[in-house]
C-alpha positions as CSV (number, residue, x, y, z in Angstrom):
1,M,-75.1,19.3,-23.9
2,K,-71.3,19.4,-23.5
3,N,-68.7,16.7,-22.9
4,I,-67.0,17.6,-19.6
5,S,-63.7,15.8,-19.7
6,D,-62.8,16.5,-16.1
7,L,-65.9,16.0,-13.9
8,S,-64.1,16.7,-10.6
9,L,-62.9,20.0,-12.0
10,F,-66.4,20.8,-13.1
11,I,-67.8,20.0,-9.7
12,R,-65.2,22.3,-8.2
13,F,-66.4,25.0,-10.6
14,L,-70.0,24.5,-9.5
15,K,-68.9,24.9,-5.9
16,L,-67.1,28.0,-6.7
17,C,-70.2,29.4,-8.3
18,A,-72.2,28.4,-5.3
19,A,-69.9,30.5,-3.2
20,R,-70.5,33.6,-5.4
21,I,-74.3,33.7,-5.2
22,G,-75.7,37.2,-5.2
23,Q,-72.4,38.6,-6.3
24,L,-71.4,40.3,-9.4
25,I,-69.8,37.7,-11.7
26,N,-66.1,38.1,-12.4
27,V,-65.4,35.4,-15.0
28,A,-61.5,35.9,-14.9
29,S,-61.4,35.6,-11.1
30,L,-63.6,32.5,-11.2
31,A,-61.5,30.8,-13.8
32,N,-58.2,31.7,-12.1
33,E,-59.5,30.2,-8.8
34,C,-60.7,27.0,-10.5
35,G,-57.5,26.5,-12.5
36,I,-59.1,26.8,-16.0
37,S,-59.0,29.3,-18.9
38,T,-61.4,32.2,-19.0
39,L,-62.9,30.7,-22.2
40,T,-63.6,27.4,-20.5
41,A,-65.3,29.3,-17.6
42,Q,-67.5,31.3,-20.0
43,S,-68.4,28.1,-21.8
44,W,-69.4,26.3,-18.5
45,L,-71.4,29.3,-17.4
46,S,-73.2,29.4,-20.7
47,I,-74.1,25.7,-20.4
48,L,-75.2,26.1,-16.8
49,E,-77.4,29.0,-17.8
50,T,-78.8,27.3,-20.9
51,S,-79.8,24.2,-18.8
52,Y,-81.4,26.3,-16.0
53,V,-79.0,25.6,-13.3
54,I,-77.9,29.2,-12.8
55,Y,-79.6,32.4,-13.5
56,F,-78.0,35.8,-14.4
57,L,-79.8,38.8,-13.0
58,K,-78.9,41.7,-15.3
59,P,-78.2,45.3,-14.2
60,Y,-80.8,47.9,-14.8
61,H,-80.1,49.5,-18.1
62,K,-81.4,53.0,-17.4
63,N,-78.6,55.1,-15.8
64,F,-80.4,58.3,-14.5
65,N,-77.2,60.1,-15.2
66,K,-75.4,57.9,-12.7
67,R,-72.4,55.5,-13.0
68,L,-73.6,51.9,-12.8
69,V,-72.2,48.6,-12.6
70,K,-72.4,46.5,-15.9
71,S,-71.9,43.0,-14.6
72,P,-74.8,40.6,-13.9
73,K,-75.3,38.9,-10.6
74,L,-75.1,35.1,-10.3
75,Y,-77.9,33.0,-8.7
76,F,-79.1,29.2,-8.8
77,Y,-82.6,28.3,-9.7
78,D,-82.6,25.6,-7.1
79,T,-81.7,26.9,-3.7
80,G,-81.5,23.4,-2.4
81,L,-78.9,22.5,-4.8
82,V,-76.7,25.7,-4.0
83,S,-77.1,24.8,-0.4
84,S,-75.8,21.3,-1.0
85,L,-72.9,22.7,-3.0
86,L,-72.0,24.8,0.0
87,G,-72.0,21.8,2.3
88,L,-75.2,22.7,4.2
89,K,-77.0,19.7,5.6
90,T,-79.2,21.0,8.4
91,E,-81.3,24.1,9.2
92,E,-79.0,24.9,12.1
93,Q,-76.0,25.2,9.7
94,L,-78.1,27.5,7.4
95,S,-78.9,29.8,10.3
96,T,-75.4,30.6,11.1
97,H,-73.8,30.4,7.6
98,Y,-72.1,33.4,6.2
99,L,-74.2,33.3,3.0
100,R,-77.4,32.9,4.7
101,G,-78.6,36.4,3.4
102,E,-77.5,35.6,-0.1
103,L,-79.2,32.2,0.0
104,F,-82.4,33.9,1.1
105,E,-82.0,36.5,-1.7
106,N,-81.4,33.6,-4.1
107,M,-84.6,31.9,-3.1
108,V,-86.8,35.1,-3.4
109,I,-85.4,36.1,-6.8
110,T,-85.6,32.7,-8.4
111,E,-89.0,32.1,-7.0
112,H,-90.2,35.3,-8.7
113,V,-88.6,34.1,-11.9
114,K,-90.1,30.6,-11.9
115,Q,-93.5,32.2,-11.1
116,Y,-93.3,34.2,-14.2
117,Y,-92.2,31.2,-16.3
118,N,-95.1,29.1,-14.8
119,E,-97.5,31.8,-16.0
120,G,-96.1,31.8,-19.5
121,R,-94.5,35.2,-19.0
122,E,-90.9,36.4,-19.8
123,P,-89.5,37.8,-16.6
124,N,-88.1,41.3,-17.2
125,F,-86.0,41.6,-14.0
126,S,-83.0,43.4,-13.1
127,F,-81.1,44.9,-10.2
128,W,-79.7,48.4,-9.7
129,R,-76.4,49.4,-8.2
130,D,-74.3,52.6,-8.7
131,S,-70.7,53.4,-8.2
132,N,-71.3,54.4,-4.6
133,Q,-72.8,50.9,-3.7
134,N,-76.3,52.2,-3.5
135,E,-78.5,49.2,-4.5
136,V,-82.0,47.8,-5.1
137,D,-82.0,44.0,-5.0
138,L,-84.8,43.4,-7.6
139,L,-86.5,45.5,-10.2
140,I,-89.5,44.2,-12.1
141,E,-90.6,45.8,-15.2
142,E,-94.1,45.2,-16.5
143,G,-94.8,47.5,-19.6
144,A,-94.4,51.1,-18.3
145,N,-94.6,50.1,-14.6
146,L,-91.6,49.4,-12.4
147,R,-91.5,47.7,-9.0
148,A,-88.5,47.9,-6.7
149,I,-88.0,45.2,-4.1
150,E,-85.4,45.1,-1.2
151,I,-84.7,41.5,0.1
152,K,-83.7,41.0,3.8
153,S,-83.5,37.6,5.5
154,A,-84.2,39.2,9.0
155,A,-87.4,38.4,10.6
156,T,-87.7,41.8,12.4
157,L,-88.9,45.0,10.7
158,K,-86.6,47.9,10.3
159,S,-87.4,51.1,8.6
160,E,-83.8,51.4,7.4
161,F,-84.5,48.5,5.1
162,F,-86.3,51.1,2.7
163,R,-83.3,53.4,2.6
164,G,-82.0,52.1,-0.8
165,L,-85.5,51.9,-2.2
166,K,-86.2,55.6,-1.2
167,Y,-82.9,56.7,-2.7
168,F,-83.8,55.0,-5.9
169,Q,-87.3,56.4,-5.8
170,S,-85.9,59.9,-5.5
171,F,-84.8,60.0,-9.1
172,S,-86.7,57.2,-10.7
173,K,-90.0,58.8,-9.5
174,I,-91.7,55.4,-9.0
175,P,-94.8,55.6,-6.7
176,D,-94.7,54.6,-3.0
177,D,-96.9,51.5,-3.7
178,A,-94.2,50.2,-6.1
179,L,-91.7,49.9,-3.2
180,S,-91.6,46.9,-1.0
181,V,-89.3,44.8,1.3
182,V,-89.5,41.0,1.3
183,F,-88.3,39.8,4.7
184,G,-87.9,36.7,6.7
185,G,-90.9,37.2,8.8
186,D,-94.1,35.1,8.7
187,A,-96.7,38.0,8.1
188,N,-97.1,41.0,5.9
189,F,-97.0,44.5,7.4
190,Q,-97.9,48.0,6.1
191,L,-95.9,50.7,7.8
192,S,-95.6,54.4,7.1
193,T,-92.3,53.7,5.4
194,G,-93.7,51.1,3.1
195,K,-94.9,47.5,2.7
196,F,-93.1,44.6,4.2
197,I,-93.9,41.2,2.5
198,S,-93.3,37.9,4.1
199,W,-91.2,35.5,2.2
200,R,-94.2,33.1,2.5
201,E,-96.3,35.4,0.5
202,I,-94.0,36.2,-2.4
203,G,-96.2,34.2,-4.8
């Protein structure tokens, strides 16, 4: 798709992208750290997106009269690939890695995306974050319906995981059954605060 003249530099670029999973993409910062021009970085990101290596999760467009971030978040379709680029070789290394939460989030979001594609549907996904760092990890729009999902790698249940969802609900007015937390446990739970969905059940 594109003739990469310096493969070692491109691999460095990929590794820098891997270190930014789950983060707002800053092309200028990425280019500067890699030692390439902003135009080259934009071109390489476009190629990676077009070839289904990386996925950009766009910010939610409706502002509810709030100041919102406008940059997309960066993810990899293949969580195994991004783990390899980060130098992870064992489960033990993953369990203590500083990006463990982001890797879990990467897996949950891209598995949702791939499920939609496998069903022949275009995923209308986004995230929401305002200028005060209030955030919802994943919003799924299906016609007039909107679902809000928080993603936590922890295997224990905490009611505080619903804090961002409840804040978003306070002005978006989505119903209680449209709120859920995907977490690192092995079973689903329905608590008074909302529904906890095991990562094993996200399909």
